[in-house]
BAFI-3210 file (N, C-alpha, C; in Angstrom, 3 decimals, decimal comma, padded with zeros to 6 digits):
// residues 139
n [1|2|3|4|5|6|7|8|9|10|11|12|13|14|15|16|17|18|19|20|21|22|23|24|25|26|27|28|29|30|31|32|33|34|35|36|37|38|39|40|41|42|43|44|45|46|47|48|49|50|51|52|53|54|55|56|57|58|59|60|61|62|63|64|65|66|67|68|69|70|71|72|73|74|75|76|77|78|79|80|81|82|83|84|85|86|87|88|89|90|91|92|93|94|95|96|97|98|99|100|101|102|103|104|105|106|107|108|109|110|111|112|113|114|115|116|117|118|119|120|121|122|123|124|125|126|127|128|129|130|131|132|133|134|135|136|137|138|139]
n.u [019,133|019,964|017,989|016,974|014,743|012,200|010,375|008,573|007,947|006,486|007,886|009,756|011,916|012,054|014,435|015,284|017,032|017,889|019,635|021,809|020,758|018,137|016,866|017,105|015,860|016,652|016,396|017,680|018,268|017,216|016,036|015,709|013,368|013,933|012,153|013,092|015,308|015,028|016,560|018,701|017,796|017,368|020,002|021,227|019,960|020,809|023,560|023,460|022,388|024,540|026,635|025,687|025,447|023,018|020,842|018,402|015,472|012,815|009,811|007,452|004,049|001,483|-001,550|-005,114|-007,662|-009,542|-008,132|-007,587|-005,666|-004,384|-003,477|-000,946|000,070|000,424|002,395|004,428|004,872|005,855|008,215|009,573|009,946|011,836|013,867|014,557|015,960|018,407|019,246|020,313|018,895|016,619|013,313|010,742|007,293|005,521|002,609|001,842|-000,020|-001,055|001,516|002,787|001,157|001,726|004,381|004,011|002,771|004,887|006,491|005,004|005,241|007,833|009,067|010,323|010,729|008,240|009,320|011,582|010,275|008,904|011,045|012,025|009,878|009,445|011,595|011,077|008,637|009,565|010,960|008,808|007,490|009,437|009,632|007,025|007,168|009,205|007,944|005,977|004,284|005,279|007,933]
n.v [-001,687|-001,448|-002,199|-001,547|-003,012|-002,294|-003,534|-002,036|-001,974|-001,677|-003,121|-004,756|-004,579|-005,612|-006,364|-006,464|-007,182|-006,551|-007,842|-006,068|-006,382|-006,675|-009,147|-011,115|-011,378|-011,083|-012,037|-009,898|-008,705|-008,459|-005,976|-004,947|-002,873|-000,137|001,807|003,891|004,796|006,045|007,173|005,467|003,287|004,522|005,302|002,780|001,702|003,555|002,966|000,351|000,784|002,133|000,222|-001,948|-000,826|000,210|001,726|002,860|002,986|000,943|001,106|-000,632|000,166|000,087|-000,345|-000,187|-002,634|-001,306|000,584|002,820|004,741|003,861|004,104|002,789|003,191|005,952|006,136|004,837|006,612|008,798|007,669|007,355|010,030|010,806|009,032|009,929|012,226|011,317|009,326|009,703|008,893|007,875|007,240|004,939|004,097|001,068|-000,775|-002,856|-004,703|-007,823|-008,875|-009,893|-012,068|-013,598|-014,180|-015,702|-017,903|-018,971|-019,804|-021,643|-024,461|-024,900|-026,060|-024,680|-023,259|-021,363|-018,939|-018,649|-018,537|-016,139|-014,360|-014,563|-013,837|-011,034|-010,305|-011,879|-010,760|-008,257|-009,065|-009,880|-007,428|-006,043|-007,686|-007,325|-004,590|-004,537|-005,951|-004,320|-002,699|-000,149|000,099]
n.w [-018,710|-015,323|-012,625|-009,269|-007,097|-004,716|-002,070|000,064|003,506|006,812|008,698|007,412|004,544|001,350|-001,157|-004,603|-007,660|-011,084|-013,955|-016,267|-018,778|-018,332|-018,059|-016,110|-012,929|-009,573|-006,117|-003,608|-000,982|002,451|004,505|007,824|009,357|011,438|013,374|014,959|013,704|010,962|008,912|008,610|007,072|004,582|004,005|003,812|001,567|-000,325|-000,303|-001,319|-003,871|-005,056|-004,721|-006,264|-008,680|-009,636|-011,918|-011,763|-009,658|-008,565|-006,938|-005,088|-005,115|-002,923|-003,887|-003,419|-004,196|-005,713|-007,055|-005,521|-003,117|000,004|003,506|003,684|001,128|001,186|003,190|001,825|-000,293|001,178|002,147|-000,302|-001,020|000,911|000,192|-002,382|-001,813|-001,084|-002,855|-006,023|-008,450|-011,043|-009,896|-009,928|-009,649|-009,078|-009,387|-006,781|-006,093|-004,995|-005,075|-002,790|-002,291|-004,542|-004,003|-001,687|-002,846|-004,329|-002,258|-000,890|-001,102|-000,400|001,758|003,717|007,002|008,828|009,686|007,982|005,513|005,828|005,927|003,323|001,796|001,363|-000,248|-002,497|-003,206|-003,981|-006,241|-007,834|-008,163|-009,648|-011,933|-012,952|-013,531|-015,487|-017,496|-018,384|-021,066|-021,791|-020,972]
ca.u [019,299|019,950|017,027|016,814|013,332|011,969|009,069|008,667|006,979|006,759|008,797|010,815|012,011|012,659|015,120|015,609|017,789|017,952|020,879|021,796|019,944|016,762|016,308|017,124|015,558|017,103|016,275|018,968|018,518|016,113|016,435|014,733|013,077|014,033|011,444|013,838|016,414|014,537|017,601|019,564|017,237|017,652|021,448|021,530|019,502|021,748|024,792|023,173|022,260|025,906|027,376|025,200|025,411|021,649|020,649|017,083|014,828|011,385|009,215|006,091|003,034|000,372|-002,869|-006,265|-008,198|-010,324|-007,128|-007,385|-004,492|-004,665|-002,446|000,374|000,537|000,907|003,682|005,397|005,209|006,709|009,514|010,215|010,396|013,099|014,850|014,990|016,911|019,698|019,589|020,158|018,544|015,179|012,509|009,469|006,346|004,879|001,497|002,326|-001,133|-000,912|002,911|003,070|000,444|002,501|005,551|003,528|002,551|006,194|007,082|004,061|005,722|009,296|009,579|010,984|009,985|007,449|010,239|012,382|009,369|008,643|012,251|012,183|008,663|009,574|012,526|010,367|007,659|010,342|011,192|007,526|007,290|010,367|009,195|005,849|007,638|009,947|007,040|005,003|004,495|005,979|009,287]
ca.v [-000,844|-002,213|-001,647|-002,072|-003,000|-002,188|-003,838|-001,281|-002,302|-001,020|-003,949|-005,299|-004,061|-006,591|-005,785|-007,350|-006,470|-007,241|-007,663|-004,905|-006,704|-006,724|-010,472|-011,942|-010,662|-011,914|-011,473|-009,334|-008,517|-008,070|-005,015|-004,790|-001,467|000,333|003,095|004,934|005,229|005,996|007,542|004,306|002,530|005,298|005,203|001,413|001,567|004,345|002,180|-000,798|001,320|002,384|-001,041|-002,813|000,005|000,356|002,967|003,376|002,276|000,675|000,922|-001,141|001,044|-000,777|000,183|-001,005|-003,333|-000,357|001,536|003,934|004,639|003,877|004,594|002,230|003,881|007,263|005,904|004,501|007,862|009,571|006,999|007,673|011,426|010,809|008,295|010,761|013,228|010,649|008,531|010,530|008,003|007,899|006,340|004,612|003,322|-000,056|-001,367|-004,093|-005,552|-009,277|-009,328|-010,736|-013,328|-014,359|-014,675|-016,790|-019,056|-019,549|-020,380|-022,562|-025,839|-024,846|-026,835|-023,786|-022,926|-020,143|-017,807|-018,523|-018,082|-014,729|-013,621|-014,578|-013,327|-009,646|-010,260|-012,425|-009,747|-007,254|-009,670|-009,823|-006,013|-005,703|-008,411|-006,627|-003,332|-004,805|-006,503|-003,317|-002,367|001,135|000,131]
ca.w [-017,539|-014,073|-011,680|-007,916|-006,733|-003,281|-001,479|001,313|004,546|008,090|009,491|006,563|003,189|000,460|-002,310|-005,720|-008,689|-012,374|-014,697|-017,156|-019,957|-017,834|-018,321|-014,904|-011,689|-008,453|-004,773|-003,225|000,444|003,320|005,525|008,907|009,611|012,817|013,362|015,661|012,828|009,581|007,940|008,402|005,946|003,371|003,758|003,371|000,181|-001,123|-000,427|-002,188|-005,229|-005,528|-004,757|-007,336|-009,879|-010,123|-012,666|-011,397|-008,559|-008,731|-005,618|-005,129|-004,543|-002,509|-004,205|-003,074|-005,360|-006,516|-007,550|-004,601|-002,267|001,429|004,413|003,348|-000,083|001,620|003,860|000,771|-000,992|002,085|002,108|-001,587|-000,953|001,672|-000,605|-003,508|-001,319|-000,893|-004,041|-007,213|-009,559|-011,301|-009,069|-010,566|-008,852|-009,754|-008,654|-006,158|-005,663|-005,085|-005,161|-001,622|-002,490|-005,520|-003,277|-000,833|-003,714|-004,660|-001,054|-000,248|-001,061|-000,334|002,883|004,663|008,216|008,712|009,853|006,758|004,449|006,105|005,542|001,860|001,166|000,925|-001,384|-003,650|-003,605|-004,728|-007,557|-008,555|-008,518|-010,727|-013,139|-013,486|-014,094|-016,726|-018,498|-018,825|-022,480|-022,026|-020,408]
c.u [019,172|019,051|017,156|015,339|013,193|010,528|009,111|007,566|007,382|007,718|009,997|010,744|012,742|013,255|015,375|016,328|017,731|019,318|020,716|020,945|018,459|016,089|016,220|016,891|015,887|016,800|017,639|019,186|017,223|016,667|015,331|014,590|013,191|013,391|012,199|014,999|015,984|015,607|018,542|019,097|017,553|019,135|021,835|021,121|020,401|023,052|024,596|023,028|023,650|026,670|026,968|025,009|024,017|021,499|019,307|016,501|013,345|010,829|007,777|005,136|001,809|-000,998|-003,949|-006,826|-009,033|-009,447|-006,924|-006,124|-004,900|-003,476|-001,060|000,932|001,081|002,253|004,779|005,814|006,114|008,126|010,264|010,690|011,725|014,207|015,416|015,978|018,311|020,170|019,278|019,985|017,055|014,466|011,148|008,596|005,796|003,783|001,966|001,197|-000,831|000,532|003,268|002,361|001,173|003,741|005,163|003,308|003,854|006,787|006,242|004,604|007,241|009,885|010,304|010,098|009,228|008,344|011,058|011,523|009,102|009,831|012,392|011,020|008,853|010,551|011,854|009,279|008,361|010,672|009,938|007,241|008,177|010,007|007,995|006,252|008,330|009,052|005,949|005,296|005,317|007,367|010,280]
c.v [-001,723|-001,507|-002,332|-001,936|-003,027|-002,551|-003,247|-001,704|-001,658|-001,819|-004,448|-004,660|-005,110|-005,895|-006,864|-006,507|-007,262|-006,997|-006,504|-005,135|-006,800|-008,071|-011,340|-011,052|-011,594|-011,239|-010,999|-009,314|-008,177|-007,128|-004,922|-003,305|-001,186|001,715|004,228|005,478|005,201|006,327|006,376|003,510|003,223|005,183|003,821|001,217|002,372|003,605|001,019|-000,358|001,534|001,086|-001,920|-002,064|000,066|001,719|003,619|002,476|002,120|000,362|000,440|-000,182|000,194|-000,124|-000,757|-001,636|-002,411|000,774|002,752|003,678|004,756|004,399|004,059|002,864|005,264|007,144|005,586|005,763|008,754|008,987|007,370|009,123|011,532|010,127|009,160|011,855|012,645|009,940|009,354|009,646|008,158|006,874|006,183|003,864|002,200|-000,591|-002,707|-004,997|-007,009|-009,770|-010,227|-012,076|-014,208|-014,957|-015,834|-018,055|-019,751|-020,291|-021,499|-023,978|-025,927|-025,722|-025,993|-023,570|-021,622|-018,908|-017,581|-018,045|-016,587|-013,871|-013,520|-013,910|-011,922|-009,500|-010,808|-011,478|-008,637|-007,769|-009,571|-008,403|-005,643|-006,427|-007,723|-005,317|-003,561|-005,326|-005,539|-002,957|-001,110|001,212|-000,184]
c.w [-016,286|-013,059|-010,329|-007,585|-005,219|-002,958|-000,073|002,272|005,857|008,971|008,691|005,182|002,358|-000,748|-003,353|-006,766|-009,979|-013,003|-015,685|-018,403|-019,618|-018,101|-017,068|-013,689|-010,538|-007,121|-004,314|-001,717|001,158|004,369|006,562|009,206|011,105|012,851|014,052|014,821|011,359|008,545|007,656|007,189|004,628|003,014|003,263|001,915|-000,745|-001,353|-001,411|-003,646|-005,826|-005,722|-005,930|-008,651|-010,494|-010,785|-012,380|-010,312|-008,884|-007,350|-005,792|-004,440|-004,210|-002,727|-003,695|-004,352|-006,249|-007,082|-006,646|-003,766|-000,806|002,220|004,041|002,073|000,276|002,330|002,839|000,021|-000,126|002,114|000,826|-001,616|-000,213|000,857|-001,728|-003,088|-001,179|-002,155|-005,282|-008,449|-009,826|-010,414|-009,738|-009,568|-009,714|-008,846|-008,090|-005,668|-005,962|-005,190|-003,979|-001,730|-003,497|-004,863|-002,368|-001,646|-004,079|-003,463|-000,437|-000,094|-000,955|000,764|003,911|005,886|007,989|008,793|008,578|005,584|004,592|005,661|004,026|001,139|000,598|-000,239|-002,641|-004,134|-004,398|-006,126|-008,421|-009,029|-009,706|-012,020|-013,777|-014,152|-015,443|-017,845|-018,937|-020,277|-022,720|-021,436|-021,499]
res [m|r|y|l|s|i|d|y|g|s|k|r|v|g|l|a|i|c|d|a|e|e|t|i|v|s|p|l|q|l|l|k|v|d|p|s|r|p|q|w|l|i|e|q|i|g|r|i|v|t|e|h|q|a|e|a|v|v|v|g|l|p|l|n|m|d|d|s|e|g|q|q|a|e|l|t|r|q|f|v|k|r|l|c|k|t|v|d|k|p|v|h|f|q|d|e|r|l|s|s|e|a|a|d|g|m|l|a|e|s|g|l|s|k|k|k|r|k|e|k|r|d|m|l|a|a|c|e|i|l|n|d|f|l|n|r|p|n|v]
***
C-alpha cells in the first residue's frame, strides 16, 4: 500500500511517501503554513494524495514523553479532522516522539547550511514517522 506521511507543524509541514511495496520511504515535499489560508494546506495535501496515488495517510501525533497529549497534539487532531473532510482516504496516527531529533541526527554532518537543514528536517521527520508506522507489528 502506498502511504503519504505528514509531519504537521504550525510553520512547516513535511511530507514523505513510500512505494507500493512499503519498502522505500522517500522525502517528498515541504509545505509552508499560511495561517490566513488554512484550507490551502488541506487542498495541497489532497492534490498530492491524488497525484502520488496514496492509498492512506499517516500523520505524526506529537505525544509527550509520558504518553499524554499537549496543545500541539490537539492542533494536529484538529488538522486531521479538516483533512478527512477533503481527503477520502484512511488516516492513521503515528507517535512522532523524537522524529525531529532523528532527522537532526541525520542532518548533523550533512554540511548543509542551517536554513537548508531546517527545510529538510520536516521531510526527514515525515520519513521517520512513516518508517515507524510501517515497522509496527500490526501493519
